[in-house]
Backbone bond lengths (Angstrom), bond angles and torsions (degrees), N, CA, C in turn:
res aa  C-N    CA-C-N  psi(-1)  N-CA   C-N-CA  omega(-1)  CA-C   N-CA-C  phi
1 M - - - 1.439 - - 1.457 109.16 -
2 Q 1.385 115.88 -40.60 1.458 119.02 -174.94 1.574 108.92 -69.70
3 K 1.321 114.27 -34.04 1.514 115.58 176.13 1.496 115.94 -64.33
4 L 1.308 113.28 -36.19 1.439 118.59 178.63 1.584 113.17 -70.32
5 T 1.299 114.13 -35.08 1.420 117.69 176.65 1.612 110.56 -68.65
6 T 1.300 113.02 -38.55 1.489 117.09 -179.43 1.481 107.63 -67.01
7 W 1.309 121.63 -42.07 1.362 123.89 -173.83 1.602 108.66 -71.28
8 A 1.317 114.38 -38.71 1.469 114.31 177.44 1.625 110.62 -64.32
9 F 1.305 113.15 -37.78 1.506 114.60 178.90 1.498 109.11 -67.08
10 L 1.251 120.81 -44.83 1.462 124.35 176.33 1.511 115.39 -54.71
11 L 1.314 109.66 -54.09 1.504 114.54 175.77 1.469 117.93 -66.93
12 G 1.289 116.60 -29.41 1.528 117.28 172.01 1.521 112.40 -68.88
13 G 1.246 119.45 -33.47 1.457 125.15 174.65 1.458 108.77 -66.25
14 L 1.236 119.55 -49.91 1.497 120.82 176.75 1.445 118.84 -60.66
15 S 1.325 115.64 -39.37 1.443 117.33 176.92 1.476 115.24 -70.08
16 S 1.347 117.88 -29.21 1.487 120.82 177.00 1.506 110.26 -72.81
17 T 1.337 120.61 -29.82 1.450 123.32 177.63 1.571 108.37 -84.39
18 A 1.285 117.89 -20.29 1.447 118.36 177.33 1.559 117.83 -81.68
19 I 1.366 113.18 -8.69 1.398 121.02 172.19 1.519 112.93 -56.00
20 A 1.219 118.04 143.27 1.554 121.81 -171.36 1.439 105.24 -56.96
21 Q 1.392 115.16 115.66 1.447 122.21 168.87 1.474 114.24 -101.38
22 P 1.257 125.10 133.32 1.429 120.91 170.66 1.543 119.06 -54.29
23 V 1.314 112.91 127.49 1.500 113.98 -168.93 1.602 106.41 -96.19
24 N 1.273 115.51 -54.11 1.525 115.93 -176.07 1.545 114.45 -101.32
25 V 1.202 117.94 178.24 1.398 121.68 -173.02 1.691 113.11 -65.37
26 Q 1.222 111.65 -39.69 1.506 120.88 177.31 1.513 111.45 -59.24
27 E 1.477 112.02 -47.50 1.465 117.49 179.82 1.602 111.17 -66.01
28 Q 1.392 115.12 -33.28 1.393 119.86 176.49 1.544 110.60 -63.90
29 Q 1.297 115.95 -45.79 1.443 118.90 176.38 1.448 114.36 -55.68
30 Q 1.355 117.74 -52.58 1.356 125.13 173.37 1.536 117.21 -48.38
31 W 1.310 110.16 -49.62 1.508 118.67 179.46 1.526 111.13 -64.72
32 L 1.284 117.27 -40.88 1.464 119.13 176.27 1.538 113.71 -66.76
33 L 1.339 116.34 -40.66 1.341 117.91 174.71 1.469 115.33 -61.32
34 E 1.324 116.58 -39.57 1.466 121.69 168.97 1.481 115.74 -58.39
35 Q 1.303 116.84 -36.28 1.473 119.75 176.79 1.558 111.30 -72.23
36 V 1.269 114.82 -29.55 1.505 116.71 176.72 1.567 108.66 -72.58
37 R 1.324 118.60 -38.62 1.511 119.76 175.43 1.524 111.06 -66.88
38 I 1.281 118.42 -42.97 1.448 118.99 171.99 1.493 114.95 -60.19
39 G 1.239 116.14 -41.69 1.543 119.35 175.47 1.458 112.53 -61.80
40 E 1.381 115.91 -41.62 1.495 120.08 179.65 1.544 109.23 -63.16
41 A 1.361 115.48 -48.46 1.442 120.15 -175.41 1.496 111.55 -66.07
42 L 1.370 119.04 -26.32 1.518 120.51 179.32 1.537 111.25 -98.01
43 Y 1.298 115.77 0.58 1.521 121.38 -177.28 1.491 107.48 59.49
44 R 1.397 118.05 43.85 1.481 122.23 179.23 1.533 104.86 -107.42
45 E 1.335 112.68 88.60 1.467 120.19 -171.08 1.615 107.27 -67.33
46 D 1.271 116.60 -30.61 1.559 123.94 176.06 1.575 111.45 -60.59
47 L 1.328 115.35 -40.83 1.446 122.00 -178.74 1.518 104.55 -73.26
48 V 1.294 120.86 -43.43 1.508 119.78 -176.77 1.499 108.65 -68.65
49 R 1.299 120.86 -39.53 1.538 123.31 -178.95 1.554 106.33 -65.61
50 D 1.358 118.64 -48.16 1.465 117.17 -176.42 1.476 111.44 -63.79
51 S 1.311 118.77 -42.88 1.464 123.96 -174.48 1.622 108.75 -70.13
52 L 1.311 119.20 -35.15 1.511 124.13 171.34 1.473 111.02 -65.33
53 A 1.281 118.14 -38.54 1.476 120.09 -178.50 1.420 110.29 -70.47
54 R 1.285 121.10 -39.10 1.506 124.48 174.87 1.504 110.75 -66.20
55 L 1.360 115.53 -40.85 1.429 119.55 -177.84 1.591 113.89 -70.77
56 Q 1.263 111.17 -28.08 1.494 113.32 175.27 1.518 110.19 -74.40
57 L 1.314 120.23 -23.18 1.486 121.20 177.23 1.515 112.84 -72.15
58 I 1.493 114.99 -38.07 1.434 115.88 -177.25 1.507 113.81 -97.24
59 A 1.349 116.29 -16.67 1.551 116.66 -177.10 1.569 106.61 -153.40
60 P 1.396 116.43 78.73 1.476 116.22 -171.68 1.443 114.80 -67.01
61 N 1.356 116.92 -26.22 1.487 123.27 -176.70 1.460 111.89 -100.46
62 N 1.328 125.52 19.46 1.477 126.78 -178.92 1.562 105.59 -69.51
63 P 1.263 117.26 124.61 1.562 116.07 -177.51 1.437 115.67 -70.43
64 Q 1.375 119.48 -21.98 1.449 119.73 176.89 1.529 108.75 -82.06
65 A 1.279 116.45 -24.74 1.528 118.65 175.66 1.555 107.28 -74.18
66 L 1.327 115.92 -44.02 1.411 120.06 -179.67 1.637 110.38 -58.98
67 A 1.310 112.88 -42.52 1.471 117.67 -175.94 1.610 109.77 -70.32
68 A 1.390 112.61 -34.06 1.468 116.45 175.82 1.507 112.14 -70.19
69 S 1.363 118.63 -32.78 1.469 123.79 176.92 1.558 110.58 -67.62
70 I 1.280 113.65 -38.13 1.552 117.01 176.53 1.525 109.29 -66.52
71 R 1.311 116.61 -48.84 1.544 118.94 172.08 1.459 113.24 -49.55
72 Q 1.343 117.61 -51.51 1.501 121.35 178.77 1.440 111.61 -60.25
73 A 1.323 119.73 -39.47 1.531 123.07 -179.43 1.537 109.60 -65.29
74 L 1.298 114.70 -39.88 1.496 121.13 179.05 1.588 111.11 -65.54
75 L 1.299 112.44 -36.70 1.487 120.68 -178.68 1.549 106.70 -66.94
76 E 1.328 116.77 -44.69 1.309 121.69 -179.94 1.498 119.71 -83.54
77 K 1.370 109.85 2.24 1.553 119.06 175.99 1.520 107.96 66.96
78 K 1.320 117.91 30.11 1.568 115.87 176.39 1.610 102.80 -105.82
79 T 1.292 112.02 106.06 1.415 116.31 176.19 1.458 118.65 -89.45
C-alpha cells in the first residue's frame, strides 16, 4: 500500500509539471492574456490584477494588456 501511495504521489507531481507551460515570451503573453479574460469572465479581480502585473513586466506596451488595464481601472473606479 505504501508503494502505491508513493507512486501515485510521484506521478501526480509529474503530471502537474507536464501540463502545457508557456515556453517563450509570446506564449507567456498569450497565456497571461487568456488568464485576464478568464478573470474578467469569472469576476476574479485578483486573477486579472496578478496577470496584468506579470504582463506589464514582460510586455509593458502590449495593446491588449493596456486595454485590459483600462477596463480594470474602470471597474475599480480608478480614473
